[in-house]
Residue, then its C-alpha position, 0 to 999 in steps of 0.5 A: x701837567x705841572x712839569x709842562x707848565x713849568x717848562x712853558x713858563x721857563x721858555x716864555x721867560x727866556x723869550x722875554x729876556x731875549x726881547x728885553x736884551x736887544x742887540x744894539x747893532x743895526x744892519x750891515x752897511x751896503x758896501x763893496x771893498x775894492x781890493x787895491x794892492x795897498x789894501x792887500x799888503x796892509x791886510x796881509x800884515x794885520x791878519x798874519x802878524x798883528x790882529x791874531x786872526x790866524x792864531x785863532x781861526x786855524x788849528x794849532x799844534x799844541x805839542x810844540x812850543x807856542x802852538x804853531x798854526x797847522x798850515x793846511x788849516x789856515x783860516x779854516x777855524x774849528x779851534x775850541x775854546x772851553x771851560x777849562x780855558x776859562x770860557x763860559x761854555x765851548x766856542x769854536x772859531x769860525x771858518x774865515x776862508x772864502x769857502x765860508x765867506x763867499x755868501x757874506x757881503x763885505x758890509x757883513x764881514x765888517x760888522x762881524x769884525x767891528x761890532x760882534x754880530x754875525x751874518x745871521x744876527x747872532x751876537x759873537x762872544x767877545x773872545x773874538x776881540x771885536x771891542x778892540x777892532x771897533x777902534x781900528x781905522x775903517x781903512x785898516x778894517x777894509x784892508x783886512x776884509x780885502x785880504x781875507x777874500x784872497x785866502x785859500x778856500x777850505x771847506x770845514x764844518x764848524x760845530x755850534x757854540x754852547x754858552x752857559x746860562x746866563x751868558x747865553x743871554x748876556x752875550x746879546x748886550x755886548x755888541x755895539x756899533x763900531x767907533x772907528x779910530x784914526x791910525x796915528x802917525x808912526x812918529x807919534x810913538x806912544x799914540x801909534x803904540x797904543x793903536x797897535x797894542x789895541x789891534x793886537x789885543x794884548x790887554x785881553x790876556x794881560x789884564x785880569x777880569x772879574x766874574x762878569x768878564x769886566x777888566x779889574x779897575x787899575x789892573x790894566x796890563x798888570x798880568x795875572x790872568x790865568x788860562x788853561x792850555x789845550x795841551x794841559x796845565x795853567x799859565x798866567x799872563x805876565x805883568x807888562x806895566x813899567x813896574x819892578x814886577x813888570x818890564x821896568x828893567x827891560x830896554x826897548x832893544x831887549x823888548x824887541x829882541x825877545x820877540x824877534x828871537x822867535x822870528x824863524x822857521x826853526x822856532x815853529x818846530x820846537x817840541x815840548x819837553x816831557x812835563x813842560x807847560x806850553x804858553x798861550x802867548x802867540x810868540x810865533x805870530x807877533x815875532x814877525x811884527x815890524x820892528x818899529x811897531x814892536x818898539x812903539x808898543x814898548x813906548x806905549x807900555x812905558x807910558x802907562x801906570x806902573x802896577x805892583x803885581x807879582x805874577x806866578x807864571x805857572x800857578x798850582x796845577 
C-alpha cells in the first residue's frame, strides 16, 4: 500500500513538473513552401555541405576515416547518440526523407528545424542544433525544407529516445520561438562568416559546456570538448580561436586547403588503421563547402577573442 502511494505521488509530481515546464513554442505556421529552382539549389547546398543534416540523419561507416555516410541510408535516420558519447541518455536521429515527412506540413518542419518542437509536440533535445538554425534566414530554412522534400523516400522505423531524469523534463524548457536572422552580403566577410559558422554548428563541438549543458563563459571556440566515438576511444575538439594554442599560425589559404584536401572520392574510403582513433569532425562533409564560405569562416574566427587553451586531442582512453 505504502509503495503504491509512493508511486502515485511520484507520477503526480512528474505530471505537475510537466505542467510547470510548458513548452514556449506556439503552433506551427500554416504555410506552403514553393520549390523554386533557386530554393532547391540553395537547399541542397545547405543540407549536403553546411548544416550537417546528412551527417546526423544517416548511418555512417565508422570503420573508415571521419565516418562517411552510408549512401543507401542518406536521410533515413537511426544514428544513435549515447551516454558514451556524452549524451544524457540515448537519442536516435529521425528519418527526414519524404517517407517520414509526407504527413508533415511545411510549417511543422520549419518549427522542428528552428524551434525544436516535433509534429506531435515533443520537445527535441538540442543535439539537433535548432538553437543555431533559429538564427538562419527564413529563406534559407525554406530552402532546406524544399530540398528535403526531394530526397529519395526511405522507410525506416526509428526507436524512441530515452532521456535520463531530470533532462527528460528539462528538455521541455529549451525550445524557443525562432528568431530568424538575415543572410549578410558575402562582401562583409566577418558577418557572413559568423552566419555560416552558426549554420554549420561549429561552436557545438568546439566549445566546452558545464554540467547543465551551458557553454563555458569565455571559452567560445576554444575546444577541449571531449566526446566518445561510436568506433571507440575519445577525442577532444580543437581550439580554433586566434591564439597560439589555436589557429594563430594558420593562414587563410592553409585553413581552406585543410578542408579541400579531403574533397574527393578517395578520402571517403580510407580504412582506419589498427588502434587508430577516428575523428568526430565531419571533414568529408565540410570539405565540399564553397571556398569563399570557408574563407569567410576563417575571417570570422580571426576576429573573435583569442583563448589560451592547450587541447590534448586524444585524452586518456
